[in-house]
mmCIF file of the N, C-alpha and C atoms, coordinates in Angstrom:
data_MODEL
# 
_entry.id   MODEL 
# 
loop_
_atom_site.group_PDB 
_atom_site.id 
_atom_site.type_symbol 
_atom_site.label_atom_id 
_atom_site.label_alt_id 
_atom_site.label_comp_id 
_atom_site.label_asym_id 
_atom_site.label_entity_id 
_atom_site.label_seq_id 
_atom_site.pdbx_PDB_ins_code 
_atom_site.Cartn_x 
_atom_site.Cartn_y 
_atom_site.Cartn_z 
_atom_site.occupancy 
_atom_site.B_iso_or_equiv 
_atom_site.pdbx_formal_charge 
_atom_site.auth_seq_id 
_atom_site.auth_comp_id 
_atom_site.auth_asym_id 
_atom_site.auth_atom_id 
_atom_site.pdbx_PDB_model_num 
ATOM 1   N N  . MET A 1 1  ? 85.118 171.222 105.402 1.00 0.00 ? 1  MET A N  1 
ATOM 2   C CA . MET A 1 1  ? 84.597 170.875 106.780 1.00 0.00 ? 1  MET A CA 1 
ATOM 3   C C  . MET A 1 1  ? 83.447 171.726 107.199 1.00 0.00 ? 1  MET A C  1 
ATOM 4   N N  . LYS A 1 2  ? 82.486 171.232 107.919 1.00 0.00 ? 2  LYS A N  1 
ATOM 5   C CA . LYS A 1 2  ? 81.455 172.011 108.192 1.00 0.00 ? 2  LYS A CA 1 
ATOM 6   C C  . LYS A 1 2  ? 81.201 172.068 109.914 1.00 0.00 ? 2  LYS A C  1 
ATOM 7   N N  . ILE A 1 3  ? 81.078 173.456 110.121 1.00 0.00 ? 3  ILE A N  1 
ATOM 8   C CA . ILE A 1 3  ? 81.465 173.833 111.577 1.00 0.00 ? 3  ILE A CA 1 
ATOM 9   C C  . ILE A 1 3  ? 79.851 174.614 112.046 1.00 0.00 ? 3  ILE A C  1 
ATOM 10  N N  . LYS A 1 4  ? 79.604 174.505 113.298 1.00 0.00 ? 4  LYS A N  1 
ATOM 11  C CA . LYS A 1 4  ? 78.376 175.477 113.965 1.00 0.00 ? 4  LYS A CA 1 
ATOM 12  C C  . LYS A 1 4  ? 79.023 176.460 114.685 1.00 0.00 ? 4  LYS A C  1 
ATOM 13  N N  . PHE A 1 5  ? 78.485 177.680 114.415 1.00 0.00 ? 5  PHE A N  1 
ATOM 14  C CA . PHE A 1 5  ? 79.236 178.738 115.439 1.00 0.00 ? 5  PHE A CA 1 
ATOM 15  C C  . PHE A 1 5  ? 78.618 178.616 116.683 1.00 0.00 ? 5  PHE A C  1 
ATOM 16  N N  . LYS A 1 6  ? 79.135 179.149 117.752 1.00 0.00 ? 6  LYS A N  1 
ATOM 17  C CA . LYS A 1 6  ? 78.838 178.978 119.298 1.00 0.00 ? 6  LYS A CA 1 
ATOM 18  C C  . LYS A 1 6  ? 78.812 180.277 119.720 1.00 0.00 ? 6  LYS A C  1 
ATOM 19  N N  . LYS A 1 7  ? 77.789 180.414 120.676 1.00 0.00 ? 7  LYS A N  1 
ATOM 20  C CA . LYS A 1 7  ? 77.631 182.064 121.571 1.00 0.00 ? 7  LYS A CA 1 
ATOM 21  C C  . LYS A 1 7  ? 79.121 182.220 121.900 1.00 0.00 ? 7  LYS A C  1 
ATOM 22  N N  . PRO A 1 8  ? 79.430 183.281 122.025 1.00 0.00 ? 8  PRO A N  1 
ATOM 23  C CA . PRO A 1 8  ? 78.974 184.696 121.739 1.00 0.00 ? 8  PRO A CA 1 
ATOM 24  C C  . PRO A 1 8  ? 79.201 185.230 120.419 1.00 0.00 ? 8  PRO A C  1 
ATOM 25  N N  . ASP A 1 9  ? 79.676 184.637 119.488 1.00 0.00 ? 9  ASP A N  1 
ATOM 26  C CA . ASP A 1 9  ? 79.788 184.814 118.040 1.00 0.00 ? 9  ASP A CA 1 
ATOM 27  C C  . ASP A 1 9  ? 78.556 185.350 117.472 1.00 0.00 ? 9  ASP A C  1 
ATOM 28  N N  . PRO A 1 10 ? 78.486 186.500 116.703 1.00 0.00 ? 10 PRO A N  1 
ATOM 29  C CA . PRO A 1 10 ? 77.234 186.742 116.279 1.00 0.00 ? 10 PRO A CA 1 
ATOM 30  C C  . PRO A 1 10 ? 76.622 186.018 114.997 1.00 0.00 ? 10 PRO A C  1 
ATOM 31  N N  . ARG A 1 11 ? 77.556 185.030 114.765 1.00 0.00 ? 11 ARG A N  1 
ATOM 32  C CA . ARG A 1 11 ? 76.893 183.954 113.865 1.00 0.00 ? 11 ARG A CA 1 
ATOM 33  C C  . ARG A 1 11 ? 76.373 182.628 114.521 1.00 0.00 ? 11 ARG A C  1 
ATOM 34  N N  . ALA A 1 12 ? 76.277 182.569 115.732 1.00 0.00 ? 12 ALA A N  1 
ATOM 35  C CA . ALA A 1 12 ? 75.893 181.547 116.703 1.00 0.00 ? 12 ALA A CA 1 
ATOM 36  C C  . ALA A 1 12 ? 74.625 180.974 115.754 1.00 0.00 ? 12 ALA A C  1 
ATOM 37  N N  . GLY A 1 13 ? 74.832 179.513 115.788 1.00 0.00 ? 13 GLY A N  1 
ATOM 38  C CA . GLY A 1 13 ? 73.639 178.735 115.396 1.00 0.00 ? 13 GLY A CA 1 
ATOM 39  C C  . GLY A 1 13 ? 73.863 178.153 113.925 1.00 0.00 ? 13 GLY A C  1 
ATOM 40  N N  . MET A 1 14 ? 74.579 179.165 113.415 1.00 0.00 ? 14 MET A N  1 
ATOM 41  C CA . MET A 1 14 ? 74.884 179.162 111.953 1.00 0.00 ? 14 MET A CA 1 
ATOM 42  C C  . MET A 1 14 ? 75.647 177.869 111.572 1.00 0.00 ? 14 MET A C  1 
ATOM 43  N N  . VAL A 1 15 ? 75.523 176.785 110.556 1.00 0.00 ? 15 VAL A N  1 
ATOM 44  C CA . VAL A 1 15 ? 76.186 176.055 110.111 1.00 0.00 ? 15 VAL A CA 1 
ATOM 45  C C  . VAL A 1 15 ? 76.896 176.426 108.827 1.00 0.00 ? 15 VAL A C  1 
ATOM 46  N N  . VAL A 1 16 ? 78.116 176.031 108.683 1.00 0.00 ? 16 VAL A N  1 
ATOM 47  C CA . VAL A 1 16 ? 78.922 176.657 107.173 1.00 0.00 ? 16 VAL A CA 1 
ATOM 48  C C  . VAL A 1 16 ? 79.852 175.612 106.971 1.00 0.00 ? 16 VAL A C  1 
ATOM 49  N N  . GLN A 1 17 ? 80.059 175.537 105.363 1.00 0.00 ? 17 GLN A N  1 
ATOM 50  C CA . GLN A 1 17 ? 80.971 174.706 104.869 1.00 0.00 ? 17 GLN A CA 1 
ATOM 51  C C  . GLN A 1 17 ? 82.177 175.690 104.625 1.00 0.00 ? 17 GLN A C  1 
ATOM 52  N N  . MET A 1 18 ? 83.492 175.497 104.920 1.00 0.00 ? 18 MET A N  1 
ATOM 53  C CA . MET A 1 18 ? 84.405 176.087 104.830 1.00 0.00 ? 18 MET A CA 1 
ATOM 54  C C  . MET A 1 18 ? 85.841 175.360 104.828 1.00 0.00 ? 18 MET A C  1 
ATOM 55  N N  . ASP A 1 19 ? 86.855 176.007 104.546 1.00 0.00 ? 19 ASP A N  1 
ATOM 56  C CA . ASP A 1 19 ? 88.148 175.496 104.428 1.00 0.00 ? 19 ASP A CA 1 
ATOM 57  C C  . ASP A 1 19 ? 88.528 174.729 105.778 1.00 0.00 ? 19 ASP A C  1 
ATOM 58  N N  . SER A 1 20 ? 89.035 173.590 105.773 1.00 0.00 ? 20 SER A N  1 
ATOM 59  C CA . SER A 1 20 ? 89.565 173.153 107.165 1.00 0.00 ? 20 SER A CA 1 
ATOM 60  C C  . SER A 1 20 ? 90.430 173.795 107.978 1.00 0.00 ? 20 SER A C  1 
ATOM 61  N N  . ASN A 1 21 ? 91.630 174.455 107.390 1.00 0.00 ? 21 ASN A N  1 
ATOM 62  C CA . ASN A 1 21 ? 92.462 175.517 107.958 1.00 0.00 ? 21 ASN A CA 1 
ATOM 63  C C  . ASN A 1 21 ? 91.662 176.531 109.057 1.00 0.00 ? 21 ASN A C  1 
ATOM 64  N N  . LEU A 1 22 ? 90.784 177.128 108.221 1.00 0.00 ? 22 LEU A N  1 
ATOM 65  C CA . LEU A 1 22 ? 89.907 178.125 109.079 1.00 0.00 ? 22 LEU A CA 1 
ATOM 66  C C  . LEU A 1 22 ? 88.878 177.650 109.776 1.00 0.00 ? 22 LEU A C  1 
ATOM 67  N N  . GLY A 1 23 ? 88.312 176.392 109.467 1.00 0.00 ? 23 GLY A N  1 
ATOM 68  C CA . GLY A 1 23 ? 87.576 175.910 110.674 1.00 0.00 ? 23 GLY A CA 1 
ATOM 69  C C  . GLY A 1 23 ? 88.211 175.478 111.810 1.00 0.00 ? 23 GLY A C  1 
ATOM 70  N N  . TYR A 1 24 ? 89.271 174.899 111.651 1.00 0.00 ? 24 TYR A N  1 
ATOM 71  C CA . TYR A 1 24 ? 89.922 174.353 112.947 1.00 0.00 ? 24 TYR A CA 1 
ATOM 72  C C  . TYR A 1 24 ? 90.120 175.737 113.743 1.00 0.00 ? 24 TYR A C  1 
ATOM 73  N N  . LYS A 1 25 ? 90.531 176.701 112.982 1.00 0.00 ? 25 LYS A N  1 
ATOM 74  C CA . LYS A 1 25 ? 91.081 177.892 113.793 1.00 0.00 ? 25 LYS A CA 1 
ATOM 75  C C  . LYS A 1 25 ? 89.725 178.407 114.564 1.00 0.00 ? 25 LYS A C  1 
ATOM 76  N N  . PHE A 1 26 ? 88.416 178.455 114.024 1.00 0.00 ? 26 PHE A N  1 
ATOM 77  C CA . PHE A 1 26 ? 87.355 178.897 114.690 1.00 0.00 ? 26 PHE A CA 1 
ATOM 78  C C  . PHE A 1 26 ? 86.992 177.987 115.959 1.00 0.00 ? 26 PHE A C  1 
ATOM 79  N N  . ILE A 1 27 ? 87.321 176.570 115.644 1.00 0.00 ? 27 ILE A N  1 
ATOM 80  C CA . ILE A 1 27 ? 86.999 175.510 116.702 1.00 0.00 ? 27 ILE A CA 1 
ATOM 81  C C  . ILE A 1 27 ? 87.989 175.835 117.834 1.00 0.00 ? 27 ILE A C  1 
ATOM 82  N N  . GLU A 1 28 ? 89.529 175.995 117.819 1.00 0.00 ? 28 GLU A N  1 
ATOM 83  C CA . GLU A 1 28 ? 90.330 176.391 118.377 1.00 0.00 ? 28 GLU A CA 1 
ATOM 84  C C  . GLU A 1 28 ? 90.270 177.372 119.552 1.00 0.00 ? 28 GLU A C  1 
ATOM 85  N N  . GLN A 1 29 ? 89.637 178.413 118.802 1.00 0.00 ? 29 GLN A N  1 
ATOM 86  C CA . GLN A 1 29 ? 89.269 179.790 119.475 1.00 0.00 ? 29 GLN A CA 1 
ATOM 87  C C  . GLN A 1 29 ? 88.058 179.578 120.485 1.00 0.00 ? 29 GLN A C  1 
ATOM 88  N N  . GLY A 1 30 ? 87.314 178.571 120.271 1.00 0.00 ? 30 GLY A N  1 
ATOM 89  C CA . GLY A 1 30 ? 86.259 178.448 120.951 1.00 0.00 ? 30 GLY A CA 1 
ATOM 90  C C  . GLY A 1 30 ? 85.033 178.855 120.638 1.00 0.00 ? 30 GLY A C  1 
ATOM 91  N N  . LEU A 1 31 ? 84.935 179.439 119.145 1.00 0.00 ? 31 LEU A N  1 
ATOM 92  C CA . LEU A 1 31 ? 83.791 180.043 118.645 1.00 0.00 ? 31 LEU A CA 1 
ATOM 93  C C  . LEU A 1 31 ? 82.846 179.090 117.851 1.00 0.00 ? 31 LEU A C  1 
ATOM 94  N N  . ALA A 1 32 ? 83.627 177.926 117.628 1.00 0.00 ? 32 ALA A N  1 
ATOM 95  C CA . ALA A 1 32 ? 82.548 177.009 116.762 1.00 0.00 ? 32 ALA A CA 1 
ATOM 96  C C  . ALA A 1 32 ? 82.857 175.511 117.114 1.00 0.00 ? 32 ALA A C  1 
ATOM 97  N N  . GLU A 1 33 ? 82.119 174.439 116.735 1.00 0.00 ? 33 GLU A N  1 
ATOM 98  C CA . GLU A 1 33 ? 82.378 173.189 116.997 1.00 0.00 ? 33 GLU A CA 1 
ATOM 99  C C  . GLU A 1 33 ? 82.016 172.580 115.574 1.00 0.00 ? 33 GLU A C  1 
ATOM 100 N N  . GLN A 1 34 ? 82.741 171.530 115.227 1.00 0.00 ? 34 GLN A N  1 
ATOM 101 C CA . GLN A 1 34 ? 82.760 170.678 114.048 1.00 0.00 ? 34 GLN A CA 1 
ATOM 102 C C  . GLN A 1 34 ? 81.294 169.828 114.026 1.00 0.00 ? 34 GLN A C  1 
ATOM 103 N N  . VAL A 1 35 ? 80.733 169.729 112.949 1.00 0.00 ? 35 VAL A N  1 
ATOM 104 C CA . VAL A 1 35 ? 79.347 169.100 112.687 1.00 0.00 ? 35 VAL A CA 1 
ATOM 105 C C  . VAL A 1 35 ? 79.501 168.119 111.807 1.00 0.00 ? 35 VAL A C  1 
ATOM 106 N N  . ALA A 1 36 ? 78.548 167.167 111.755 1.00 0.00 ? 36 ALA A N  1 
ATOM 107 C CA . ALA A 1 36 ? 78.840 165.932 110.435 1.00 0.00 ? 36 ALA A CA 1 
ATOM 108 C C  . ALA A 1 36 ? 78.713 166.657 109.364 1.00 0.00 ? 36 ALA A C  1 
ATOM 109 N N  . GLU A 1 37 ? 79.169 165.976 108.168 1.00 0.00 ? 37 GLU A N  1 
ATOM 110 C CA . GLU A 1 37 ? 78.978 166.629 106.933 1.00 0.00 ? 37 GLU A CA 1 
ATOM 111 C C  . GLU A 1 37 ? 77.697 166.454 106.433 1.00 0.00 ? 37 GLU A C  1 
ATOM 112 N N  . ASN A 1 38 ? 76.714 165.546 106.861 1.00 0.00 ? 38 ASN A N  1 
ATOM 113 C CA . ASN A 1 38 ? 75.279 165.483 106.402 1.00 0.00 ? 38 ASN A CA 1 
ATOM 114 C C  . ASN A 1 38 ? 74.548 166.116 107.001 1.00 0.00 ? 38 ASN A C  1 
ATOM 115 N N  . VAL A 1 39 ? 74.889 167.118 108.021 1.00 0.00 ? 39 VAL A N  1 
ATOM 116 C CA . VAL A 1 39 ? 73.859 168.151 108.625 1.00 0.00 ? 39 VAL A CA 1 
ATOM 117 C C  . VAL A 1 39 ? 73.527 169.160 107.535 1.00 0.00 ? 39 VAL A C  1 
ATOM 118 N N  . THR A 1 40 ? 72.332 169.635 107.366 1.00 0.00 ? 40 THR A N  1 
ATOM 119 C CA . THR A 1 40 ? 71.958 170.854 106.326 1.00 0.00 ? 40 THR A CA 1 
ATOM 120 C C  . THR A 1 40 ? 71.940 171.955 107.252 1.00 0.00 ? 40 THR A C  1 
ATOM 121 N N  . SER A 1 41 ? 72.214 173.108 107.054 1.00 0.00 ? 41 SER A N  1 
ATOM 122 C CA . SER A 1 41 ? 71.876 174.194 107.574 1.00 0.00 ? 41 SER A CA 1 
ATOM 123 C C  . SER A 1 41 ? 70.409 174.432 108.041 1.00 0.00 ? 41 SER A C  1 
ATOM 124 N N  . GLU A 1 42 ? 69.112 174.014 107.286 1.00 0.00 ? 42 GLU A N  1 
ATOM 125 C CA . GLU A 1 42 ? 68.196 174.384 107.620 1.00 0.00 ? 42 GLU A CA 1 
ATOM 126 C C  . GLU A 1 42 ? 67.493 173.682 108.845 1.00 0.00 ? 42 GLU A C  1 
ATOM 127 N N  . SER A 1 43 ? 68.173 172.342 108.870 1.00 0.00 ? 43 SER A N  1 
ATOM 128 C CA . SER A 1 43 ? 67.955 171.621 110.185 1.00 0.00 ? 43 SER A CA 1 
ATOM 129 C C  . SER A 1 43 ? 68.658 172.404 111.296 1.00 0.00 ? 43 SER A C  1 
ATOM 130 N N  . SER A 1 44 ? 69.719 172.776 111.127 1.00 0.00 ? 44 SER A N  1 
ATOM 131 C CA . SER A 1 44 ? 70.383 173.581 112.182 1.00 0.00 ? 44 SER A CA 1 
ATOM 132 C C  . SER A 1 44 ? 70.356 174.946 112.257 1.00 0.00 ? 44 SER A C  1 
ATOM 133 N N  . ALA A 1 45 ? 69.325 175.585 111.842 1.00 0.00 ? 45 ALA A N  1 
ATOM 134 C CA . ALA A 1 45 ? 68.859 176.849 111.747 1.00 0.00 ? 45 ALA A CA 1 
ATOM 135 C C  . ALA A 1 45 ? 68.641 177.183 113.119 1.00 0.00 ? 45 ALA A C  1 
ATOM 136 N N  . PRO A 1 46 ? 68.829 178.415 113.720 1.00 0.00 ? 46 PRO A N  1 
ATOM 137 C CA . PRO A 1 46 ? 68.215 178.871 114.859 1.00 0.00 ? 46 PRO A CA 1 
ATOM 138 C C  . PRO A 1 46 ? 66.916 178.587 114.804 1.00 0.00 ? 46 PRO A C  1 
ATOM 139 N N  . ALA A 1 47 ? 66.154 178.393 116.221 1.00 0.00 ? 47 ALA A N  1 
ATOM 140 C CA . ALA A 1 47 ? 64.995 178.089 116.462 1.00 0.00 ? 47 ALA A CA 1 
ATOM 141 C C  . ALA A 1 47 ? 64.188 179.504 115.995 1.00 0.00 ? 47 ALA A C  1 
ATOM 142 N N  . ASP A 1 48 ? 64.575 180.430 116.456 1.00 0.00 ? 48 ASP A N  1 
ATOM 143 C CA . ASP A 1 48 ? 63.760 181.702 116.033 1.00 0.00 ? 48 ASP A CA 1 
ATOM 144 C C  . ASP A 1 48 ? 63.667 181.786 114.625 1.00 0.00 ? 48 ASP A C  1 
ATOM 145 N N  . VAL A 1 49 ? 64.693 181.468 113.573 1.00 0.00 ? 49 VAL A N  1 
ATOM 146 C CA . VAL A 1 49 ? 64.525 181.625 112.231 1.00 0.00 ? 49 VAL A CA 1 
ATOM 147 C C  . VAL A 1 49 ? 63.423 180.404 111.804 1.00 0.00 ? 49 VAL A C  1 
ATOM 148 N N  . GLN A 1 50 ? 63.500 179.078 112.409 1.00 0.00 ? 50 GLN A N  1 
ATOM 149 C CA . GLN A 1 50 ? 62.377 178.184 111.965 1.00 0.00 ? 50 GLN A CA 1 
ATOM 150 C C  . GLN A 1 50 ? 60.954 178.685 112.324 1.00 0.00 ? 50 GLN A C  1 
ATOM 151 N N  . GLN A 1 51 ? 61.028 179.432 113.487 1.00 0.00 ? 51 GLN A N  1 
ATOM 152 C CA . GLN A 1 51 ? 59.615 179.798 114.106 1.00 0.00 ? 51 GLN A CA 1 
ATOM 153 C C  . GLN A 1 51 ? 59.145 180.756 113.270 1.00 0.00 ? 51 GLN A C  1 
ATOM 154 N N  . ALA A 1 52 ? 60.254 181.713 112.655 1.00 0.00 ? 52 ALA A N  1 
ATOM 155 C CA . ALA A 1 52 ? 59.723 182.781 111.776 1.00 0.00 ? 52 ALA A CA 1 
ATOM 156 C C  . ALA A 1 52 ? 59.186 182.261 110.467 1.00 0.00 ? 52 ALA A C  1 
ATOM 157 N N  . GLU A 1 53 ? 59.772 181.168 109.949 1.00 0.00 ? 53 GLU A N  1 
ATOM 158 C CA . GLU A 1 53 ? 59.214 180.269 108.702 1.00 0.00 ? 53 GLU A CA 1 
ATOM 159 C C  . GLU A 1 53 ? 57.986 179.785 108.791 1.00 0.00 ? 53 GLU A C  1 
ATOM 160 N N  . GLN A 1 54 ? 57.602 179.248 110.023 1.00 0.00 ? 54 GLN A N  1 
ATOM 161 C CA . GLN A 1 54 ? 56.495 178.700 110.354 1.00 0.00 ? 54 GLN A CA 1 
ATOM 162 C C  . GLN A 1 54 ? 55.362 179.979 110.591 1.00 0.00 ? 54 GLN A C  1 
ATOM 163 N N  . VAL A 1 55 ? 55.629 180.975 111.172 1.00 0.00 ? 55 VAL A N  1 
ATOM 164 C CA . VAL A 1 55 ? 54.702 182.075 111.244 1.00 0.00 ? 55 VAL A CA 1 
ATOM 165 C C  . VAL A 1 55 ? 54.267 182.712 109.935 1.00 0.00 ? 55 VAL A C  1 
ATOM 166 N N  . ALA A 1 56 ? 55.337 182.827 109.166 1.00 0.00 ? 56 ALA A N  1 
ATOM 167 C CA . ALA A 1 56 ? 55.124 183.412 107.511 1.00 0.00 ? 56 ALA A CA 1 
ATOM 168 C C  . ALA A 1 56 ? 54.010 182.491 106.999 1.00 0.00 ? 56 ALA A C  1 
ATOM 169 N N  . ASP A 1 57 ? 54.394 180.984 107.119 1.00 0.00 ? 57 ASP A N  1 
ATOM 170 C CA . ASP A 1 57 ? 53.882 179.955 106.475 1.00 0.00 ? 57 ASP A CA 1 
ATOM 171 C C  . ASP A 1 57 ? 52.249 180.008 106.708 1.00 0.00 ? 57 ASP A C  1 
ATOM 172 N N  . SER A 1 58 ? 51.775 180.440 108.056 1.00 0.00 ? 58 SER A N  1 
ATOM 173 C CA . SER A 1 58 ? 50.514 180.354 108.691 1.00 0.00 ? 58 SER A CA 1 
ATOM 174 C C  . SER A 1 58 ? 49.833 181.556 108.372 1.00 0.00 ? 58 SER A C  1 
ATOM 175 N N  . ALA A 1 59 ? 50.686 182.739 108.201 1.00 0.00 ? 59 ALA A N  1 
ATOM 176 C CA . ALA A 1 59 ? 50.121 183.671 107.803 1.00 0.00 ? 59 ALA A CA 1 
ATOM 177 C C  . ALA A 1 59 ? 49.441 184.173 106.643 1.00 0.00 ? 59 ALA A C  1 
ATOM 178 N N  . ALA A 1 60 ? 50.013 183.203 105.711 1.00 0.00 ? 60 ALA A N  1 
ATOM 179 C CA . ALA A 1 60 ? 49.556 183.359 104.197 1.00 0.00 ? 60 ALA A CA 1 
ATOM 180 C C  . ALA A 1 60 ? 47.976 183.014 104.319 1.00 0.00 ? 60 ALA A C  1 
ATOM 181 N N  . PRO A 1 61 ? 47.454 183.758 103.236 1.00 0.00 ? 61 PRO A N  1 
ATOM 182 C CA . PRO A 1 61 ? 45.613 184.045 103.079 1.00 0.00 ? 61 PRO A CA 1 
ATOM 183 C C  . PRO A 1 61 ? 45.025 182.515 102.719 1.00 0.00 ? 61 PRO A C  1 
ATOM 184 N N  . ALA A 1 62 ? 44.315 181.896 103.159 1.00 0.00 ? 62 ALA A N  1 
ATOM 185 C CA . ALA A 1 62 ? 43.670 180.797 102.996 1.00 0.00 ? 62 ALA A CA 1 
ATOM 186 C C  . ALA A 1 62 ? 42.988 180.880 101.778 1.00 0.00 ? 62 ALA A C  1 
ATOM 187 N N  . LYS A 1 63 ? 43.128 179.906 100.712 1.00 0.00 ? 63 LYS A N  1 
ATOM 188 C CA . LYS A 1 63 ? 42.378 180.075 99.317  1.00 0.00 ? 63 LYS A CA 1 
ATOM 189 C C  . LYS A 1 63 ? 41.274 179.655 99.798  1.00 0.00 ? 63 LYS A C  1 
ATOM 190 N N  . SER A 1 64 ? 40.126 180.353 99.349  1.00 0.00 ? 64 SER A N  1 
ATOM 191 C CA . SER A 1 64 ? 38.726 179.811 99.284  1.00 0.00 ? 64 SER A CA 1 
ATOM 192 C C  . SER A 1 64 ? 38.003 179.001 98.181  1.00 0.00 ? 64 SER A C  1 
ATOM 193 N N  . GLY A 1 65 ? 37.133 178.322 98.452  1.00 0.00 ? 65 GLY A N  1 
ATOM 194 C CA . GLY A 1 65 ? 36.832 177.260 97.238  1.00 0.00 ? 65 GLY A CA 1 
ATOM 195 C C  . GLY A 1 65 ? 36.252 178.096 96.054  1.00 0.00 ? 65 GLY A C  1 
ATOM 196 N N  . LYS A 1 66 ? 36.026 179.553 96.253  1.00 0.00 ? 66 LYS A N  1 
ATOM 197 C CA . LYS A 1 66 ? 35.471 180.207 94.938  1.00 0.00 ? 66 LYS A CA 1 
ATOM 198 C C  . LYS A 1 66 ? 36.270 180.730 94.249  1.00 0.00 ? 66 LYS A C  1 
ATOM 199 N N  . GLY A 1 67 ? 36.115 180.362 92.994  1.00 0.00 ? 67 GLY A N  1 
ATOM 200 C CA . GLY A 1 67 ? 37.184 181.102 91.894  1.00 0.00 ? 67 GLY A CA 1 
ATOM 201 C C  . GLY A 1 67 ? 36.282 181.957 90.938  1.00 0.00 ? 67 GLY A C  1 
ATOM 202 N N  . LYS A 1 68 ? 36.962 182.912 90.335  1.00 0.00 ? 68 LYS A N  1 
ATOM 203 C CA . LYS A 1 68 ? 36.531 183.625 89.319  1.00 0.00 ? 68 LYS A CA 1 
ATOM 204 C C  . LYS A 1 68 ? 35.783 183.121 88.221  1.00 0.00 ? 68 LYS A C  1 
ATOM 205 N N  . LYS A 1 69 ? 34.728 183.289 87.576  1.00 0.00 ? 69 LYS A N  1 
ATOM 206 C CA . LYS A 1 69 ? 34.174 182.635 86.583  1.00 0.00 ? 69 LYS A CA 1 
ATOM 207 C C  . LYS A 1 69 ? 34.112 183.399 85.256  1.00 0.00 ? 69 LYS A C  1 
# 
Protein backbone atom coordinates (compact mmCIF):
# COMPACT_ATOMS: atom_id res chain seq x y z
CA MET A 1 0.00 0.00 0.00
CA LYS A 2 1.11 3.59 -0.56
CA ILE A 3 0.73 6.28 2.06
CA LYS A 4 1.57 9.96 2.25
CA PHE A 5 2.82 11.30 5.56
CA LYS A 6 1.13 14.37 7.06
CA LYS A 7 2.39 17.12 9.36
CA PRO A 8 3.68 17.20 12.09
CA ASP A 9 5.55 14.03 11.14
CA PRO A 10 9.09 14.89 9.93
CA ARG A 11 8.40 12.81 6.80
CA ALA A 12 5.42 15.02 5.86
CA GLY A 13 4.84 15.09 2.11
CA MET A 14 6.71 11.86 1.42
CA VAL A 15 4.86 9.07 -0.40
CA VAL A 16 6.08 5.60 0.46
CA GLN A 17 5.22 1.99 -0.38
CA MET A 18 5.00 -0.22 2.68
CA ASP A 19 3.41 -3.23 4.30
CA SER A 20 -0.32 -2.62 4.74
CA ASN A 21 -0.27 -3.46 8.47
CA LEU A 22 2.30 -0.75 9.15
CA GLY A 23 0.61 1.64 6.74
CA TYR A 24 -2.74 1.29 8.50
CA LYS A 25 -0.98 1.86 11.82
CA PHE A 26 0.30 5.26 10.57
CA ILE A 27 -3.15 6.10 9.17
CA GLU A 28 -4.89 5.22 12.46
CA GLN A 29 -2.39 7.39 14.37
CA GLY A 30 -3.22 10.31 12.06
CA LEU A 31 0.34 10.52 10.74
CA ALA A 32 -0.50 9.53 7.15
CA GLU A 33 -3.21 9.12 4.55
CA GLN A 34 -3.61 6.39 1.95
CA VAL A 35 -2.95 7.41 -1.65
CA ALA A 36 -3.69 5.73 -4.97
CA GLU A 37 -1.18 3.12 -6.07
CA ASN A 38 -0.46 4.96 -9.33
CA VAL A 39 0.80 8.13 -7.57
CA THR A 40 4.54 8.56 -8.04
CA SER A 41 6.76 9.96 -5.34
CA GLU A 42 8.09 12.58 -7.77
CA SER A 43 4.67 14.11 -8.34
CA SER A 44 3.99 13.99 -4.61
CA ALA A 45 7.27 15.50 -3.54
CA PRO A 46 7.02 18.57 -1.35
CA ALA A 47 6.96 21.84 -3.26
CA ASP A 48 10.30 22.93 -1.83
CA VAL A 49 11.99 19.82 -3.27
CA GLN A 50 10.46 20.42 -6.70
CA GLN A 51 11.46 24.08 -6.52
CA ALA A 52 15.02 23.13 -5.56
CA GLU A 53 15.24 20.84 -8.59
CA GLN A 54 14.00 23.65 -10.85
CA VAL A 55 16.57 26.06 -9.41
CA ALA A 56 19.33 23.49 -9.91
CA ASP A 57 18.27 22.98 -13.53
CA SER A 58 18.15 26.71 -14.25
CA ALA A 59 21.52 27.30 -12.55
CA ALA A 60 23.32 24.97 -14.97
CA PRO A 61 25.63 26.97 -17.25
CA ALA A 62 24.26 27.56 -20.71
CA LYS A 63 26.24 26.01 -23.54
CA SER A 64 27.48 28.43 -26.11
CA GLY A 65 27.50 27.62 -29.79
CA LYS A 66 31.30 27.92 -29.80
CA GLY A 67 33.19 24.68 -29.55
CA LYS A 68 36.88 23.87 -29.40
CA LYS A 69 38.45 23.03 -32.70
